[in-house]
C-alpha positions, 0 to 999 in steps of 0.5 A: 578060864583059857585052857593052855593048848600047844600046837602039835610038835611045838612048845609055846615058847619055841614059837615067835610072836608073829606065829603065836598071833596066827596059831596060838590058843586054837581049840578045834571042834570035832569038824576040824575047822581051820578058822576059829570057831565062834560059839554063840551060845549062853549055856551048855548041856551035859551028858548026865546030872553027874557031869553037871554037878562035877563041872559046878563043883570044879572037879571036872573041866568044861564049860558051864555058862558063857558069863563064866567061860566060852570056847571062843573067849578062851582062845582069845585069852590063850592067844593073848597069854602066849603073846604076852608071856603071862601065866594066865589071862581073863578077857573082859567086855572093855578095856575099862572093864579090865581096869575096874576089875583089877582094882575092885577084885583085888583091893578092900577098904583100907587099902591104898593105891599109888598111881601116876597122874598121867592117866586116861581120863576114865582111869583117873576117874576109877582112882580118884572117884570110884575107889574112894567110895569103897574106902580105898585111898589113892595118891597121884604122883609124877610117874617120871619121878622115882622119888615120888613113887617111893615117898607116896607108898605107905604100909597100906599101899597094895597097888601101883598103877601107870600107863607107859607111854602115857595118854596123850603126852607119850611120856615113858616111865621106867617100869623096871624101877617102878616095879622094884619100888612097888615090890619093896612097899609090898605092892603089885604093879599094874601097867596099862600097855595099850599105847605100846602094844604086846609087840613093842613092850612086855611089862611083865618081863620088866617086873610088872605083876599085871597088865591090862589092855583095851583090846578095842584099840590095836588088837581089834585094829579096825574099829569094830568091837570093844573088848579088854583083857587082864594078864597076870600070874595064875595066883592073882587071876585065880584069887582075885579076877576069875571069881569077880568076873564070874559073879559080876558079869563084865563078860566079853562076848563070843562074837567080839572074841572072834573079831579080836582073834582075827585082829590078832592075826594081822597085829604084827604087820599092822603095828610094824607098818604104823610105827614106820610111818609114825616115825617119818610123820613125827619128823615131818611135823617137828620141822614145821615152824608152827609146831612148838613141841612133838612127842614121839618115843622114837625121836632123839629129842624125847625126854625119856629117850634113854628109857624108851630105848631100853624098854620099848622095841620101837617108838609106836604108832602114836604121836602127840604134838602142840600147834601154835594158836591154842584151841583155835589153832588145833581145831584149824589143823584138824579140820583141814585134814581130809584123810585123817579123821577126827575121832577119840579112838586110836589103834585103828587102820584108819589114821585118827586125830583128837584134841585131848583137852576137849575129848579124852581129858576134858573132865580134868580141870584146866590146871590138872591138864596143864600139870600133865602138859596137855595144852589147848594146842595139843593134838594126838594122832593115831597113825593108820595104814594109808600110804605114808606119802598121802598122810604126809600130804594131808598133814602138810595141808593141816600145817598150811591151815595154821599160817 
């Protein structure tokens, strides 16, 4: 588990996010290195048999085995903990490993989960297919309808689960209100905060109990490694997540943790630039006659604009839009692009576009996709760090291909 470190002369809460992203959590070795050290080791040695026994008994702090904990991974956990304002954090091998760990570690047969229907395809698999194998039932609701959350909760409900903004339609859910409903039902609220990033939205401050990230996305930000993280109160991590990860082994590698630490150093400037560009491109797309709908939380026409303004600092780096011509039109648009690349990833320095119906959400039935507003003409754009004018010109070429 990450050791809480405090930069000399400053308490963690006195430092602003951009500073924490550069300095938070650093543990220097005896060599006094400036960059974070990469501890590529499986195991650790002890000064005596008594010291080894004490570490395994938990009476003496220190590292035992990198499946349990590692200095480089601990630095990443601590930096994320400080940024999110969480009491504790545990890193995982991927974002889906983080989601899976939260539910399998904290739930048991007979428990019940209420989740928003608008989830990433793999998250829907966890809720709809995996958990029932272990006797954990679930109810899916329209995340924007608070009445449905209230109605779905029962005496066995132990967790609520949502994304906001959602993937891919960028719906915004009222985290504070849903947290209150969850707590009245005796459940905890788990929020996947990937699209917003910890810079634009902090669910714990809005009442959520657990936040999960795919660090593969904006946190790395350059398409290099996989990673995930769970952030929550110390009791939740200690009672559920810590031992589950230790015994089952979905560990984040020290190398990936080091890459993610380097990614965090530039997260603030990347997200700010990508968000500004996304806002401009959303307006450009919305004005075209071949575009039927645009979803961007920063626009005044977003269906949950008031909630977005209340709980997010800006509209984010993602845009969803629907073009005329269904799948043929969407493919024609995507294939006409030369700078924006076709990929199912997001949060990258490179702008990426995907067709959710045939990629990220293809496992859902057509009926289920349409219920979520995912049409054959919908595209999801992750805005990168290219020159905004070049991206505008590239998207204009895609729009011309629709004529």
